[in-house]
C-alpha positions in Angstrom: 29.2 -20.0 7.5 26.8 -17.8 6.0 23.8 -17.5 3.7 21.0 -15.3 2.3 17.7 -14.6 2.8 15.8 -12.4 0.4 12.4 -10.6 0.7 11.6 -9.4 -2.7 9.1 -6.7 -3.3 7.3 -6.5 0.0 4.7 -3.5 -0.1 3.6 -1.1 2.4 1.2 2.0 2.4 3.1 5.0 4.6 3.4 8.7 4.8 7.2 9.4 4.1 8.9 12.1 2.4 9.6 15.8 2.6 6.3 17.4 1.0 3.0 17.6 3.5 1.3 16.2 0.7 2.9 13.0 0.7 2.5 12.7 4.6 -1.2 13.8 4.3 -1.9 11.3 1.3 0.6 8.6 1.7 1.4 6.3 -0.8 3.1 2.6 -1.3 6.5 1.9 -0.7 8.3 -1.4 -2.0 11.1 -2.4 0.1 13.3 -5.4 -1.0 15.6 -6.9 2.1 19.0 -9.1 1.6 19.7 -10.4 4.8 23.0 -12.5 5.4 22.8 -14.6 8.2 25.4 -16.4 10.3 24.2 -20.3 10.1 25.5 -21.2 13.5 24.8 -24.6 12.7 21.0 -24.1 11.8 21.5 -25.6 8.4 22.6 -28.7 9.6 20.5 -29.1 12.2 17.5 -28.3 9.8 15.8 -26.2 12.6 14.7 -22.6 12.7 16.5 -22.0 16.1 19.8 -20.2 15.4 18.4 -19.1 12.0 15.8 -16.0 10.6 12.2 -16.5 10.5 11.3 -14.5 7.6 8.0 -14.0 8.9 9.3 -12.3 11.7 11.9 -10.3 9.1 8.8 -9.1 7.4 7.1 -7.8 10.6 9.9 -5.9 11.5 10.1 -4.3 8.4 6.6 -3.4 8.2 7.0 -2.3 11.6 9.6 0.5 10.7 7.8 1.1 7.1 4.7 2.3 8.4 6.0 3.8 11.8 6.8 7.4 12.1 7.3 9.8 9.3 10.8 10.2 7.6 11.9 12.9 5.3 14.1 10.9 3.3 14.0 7.0 2.2 17.4 6.5 2.7 16.8 7.7 6.5 14.3 4.6 6.5 16.4 2.4 4.6 19.0 2.9 7.1 16.2 2.5 10.1 15.1 -0.6 8.6 18.7 -2.5 8.4 19.7 -1.3 11.7 16.4 -2.4 13.5 16.7 -5.7 11.6 20.3 -6.4 12.6 19.3 -5.4 16.3 16.3 -7.4 16.9 17.8 -10.8 14.8 21.1 -11.1 15.7 22.0 -13.8 13.4 21.8 -11.2 10.7 25.2 -10.0 10.1 24.6 -7.9 7.1 21.4 -6.1 5.8 20.8 -4.6 2.5 17.5 -2.9 2.2 16.5 -1.6 -1.1 13.2 1.2 -0.9 10.9 2.1 -4.3 9.2 5.1 -4.2 7.1 5.0 -7.2 5.0 8.1 -6.9 8.4 10.5 -5.6 7.7 14.1 -6.6 9.4 14.3 -9.6 9.0 16.8 -12.6 9.2 13.9 -15.3 8.1 10.5 -16.3 9.8 7.6 -14.3 9.0 4.1 -12.8 10.1 5.0 -9.4 12.7 6.5 -7.4 15.1 3.7 -5.5 17.7 4.0 -2.4 19.7 1.3 -1.2 21.4 0.8 2.1 23.9 -1.6 3.6 24.3 -2.0 7.4 26.9 -2.3 8.5 28.4 -0.6 5.7 
């Protein structure tokens, strides 16, 4: 049996992007994580053992997002997904969406968004 944990609109300040100004100035990034979990009996037992502590998942996301610079938010999303799956083995699938509201685009838009699923 599997179930889904969703962390929605997690906000972090970081310095990702191709342009030097993006690294120098930094900006906010918003992350949604949809984590498919192998229940392994945790739901029937009503215990946190065997499931995913979403506070820990949030900390893993924060560590990756605020860590080393990535040029592509696609690469950043993949790194978040892979790191979550590696550190929390109960996660069988991670769908990570990253929004960049201040993308350097010539035009008016709300945000740029990418979504990565691991494993794909």
